[in-house]
N, C-alpha and C positions, 0 to 999 in steps of 0.2 A: 484937327491936328490929331493925328495918336501919338500916345506917349512910348517912350524906347524902352523895348521889354531889358530889365534891368538883368537876366538871365543870361543874354546874352554876351557879356562880356566875362560869363563864370568864366573859367578856366577847368576844366575835366580833370579831378585827379588822378596822378600817374601812380598805379600801384604795384605795373610788371614787375620791376627787380623785387618788391618786397615779397608778390606774389609767387616769383618763382623762388626766391630766397628760402622761405615757408616750406614751399614743398617739396626742395631738397631736403631741407632738414627732417624732414619726415620721411624722407627717403623713400618719395612717392614720384612715379612715372608722370607725365603728363595723362597717357593713357589711362593710369590709375586712380588719378584726381576726377580725369569723367566719366569713369564707372561710376566712383562714390558719388561724385555731385549730379550724376544725369545730366551734364553739361557735354557737348560737341566738342572733341578734343581741336578740332583746327581754332574755333572761338576761344579756349583756354590758349592757345600758344598765342593768338591775338591779344589778349588781354593781358599775357604777361610781354608780349612786344609792344604793351600800350597803344597800339591800333585799333583796339575797343575800348569804350566804358563800359565796366560792366553796372548792371541794375542794382539795385538795393537789396531786391530778392536774391540775386547771383552772389552779391556779396555775401550776403549772410548765409549761403549754402556752401560757399568757399571755405569762411571762417570758423562755421561751424564742423565742416570736415577735417579740416587744419586743425582743430583745437584752437585757434587764436581769436581775439577779440576784431570787432572791424577796424577799432581804432588801431591795433597793429600792423593790420593790412594797411593802412593809411599811412602809417608812419607817426601817428601821434601820440602811440603807447611804446614804451619800450618795453621789454623782457627784461629783469635783471638778467637774466641767463646769455643774454645777447651779448652784456658787455662785460669785458675780464681783464680787469687792470690788478696788476700784479705792483706792489709797492717796492721801493729803492731799499735794498737788503743794504742792515748798517755794517756790514764787513766790504772788502774790496775783493770777496768769494774766497773759494778755500785755500789752503797752501797749496802751492805747485807739489804734486806727486811724480810718480812715474808716469801716471796714465794721464788719459783724459777723464776732466773731471766736468760733470752736466747740471744748468740749472734750468730747469725745465721753466717756460712762459707761457705756454699754452696751457688754456682749461683741462684739468685731468678727467678722466673717464668719459671722451669725448673721442670722435676719428675724425676730425678737422681735416678742410683742406688744404690748409697752412698749418704747419708747428712751427715753434717758435721757442730759443733755448739761447742761452749764454752757458760757452763752451770755453775751456781754462784746456789751453796744451799742454802736452809733456813737455821736457825739453828735449828731447831727441825724437828721429821718425824712428816706427818701429815696424816688424816685421809682418807682425799681426794687426798695426791700427789703421790698417786699408779700411775706406767705405766708398760704398757706391750703393746707390737706392732709385728708386723710379722716381719722376716727377723733377723739378729744378732746384736749386740750391741757390741759396743770395747769403753770403757772410759780410760784415760792417767789422773791421777794425774799432773797439771802441778802445781799448788804450795797450800799451806794447808796441812790438811787433814777430809779425810771423812769419813761418815760411808755409807753403803749399805746394807739395808736392803732387804732380801729375804723372803718367806714364812717361811721357817724353821731355818734359820740364818742371824747372822750378818757380814759383814766384813769390818775390818778398814783398811783403804788406806792411804799414804801420796805420797808426794810428788814424783814423777817418778814411782808411782805404775802406772799398765797397770790390765786390767782388760776385758776377755771375755767374750759374755754367749749369748743364744739366748734369742730374746726380748718378746718370750712368757711369758717367768718367772716375774711373777708380783716381781716388785723391788720400792722402792724410795731412794732417798740421803736424808744427811743433812750435814752438814760443822761440824765441831768441831773446835772449834774458832772465831776467828775474821773475817778470811777471805778463801773462798777456790775457784780453778778456776778449771773445769775439760774440758777437749777435749774428745767428744763423737762423735763418727761417727755411724750411723745406715745402716750398710748394707740392702738392700731389696729382697724379696725373686722374 
């Protein structure tokens, strides 16, 4: 009687999402990665979509080209730059002023696909305080009450409320009351 093969039950590692993330972080297209590694672009696409499991030789080429370890491709090692932690601030934010006040939360010196920051809105809408940008904006009212004004409507929001909208819609915010804090996340297209 033949012994069962112990490798039959081993599930091949899925590295597609990590490979794609590292390639994009290095600002490389699939075509550029294919040229740099000597691998076929379609083959690399299948690896990124977890439709193909790369050999050890392929993993080594990818890791060397992307300047990461094989452990990072497998998700077993995490680069310190991949995790960005912002600790709670000792104060409740800046004192209310006449304009907007911001506290950046995203890592400095990068052009991330998303940017996050805390915003402390002014008490009044301003003629020059309108914003519009590419991508999608999400905001969460951390404390206080605010109004967000669009071209044809104004929405009131209070602590715990969440709003998401395309950034190209012209908008501005103001607080209602002595203090308001908003978490804003802008995802870029």
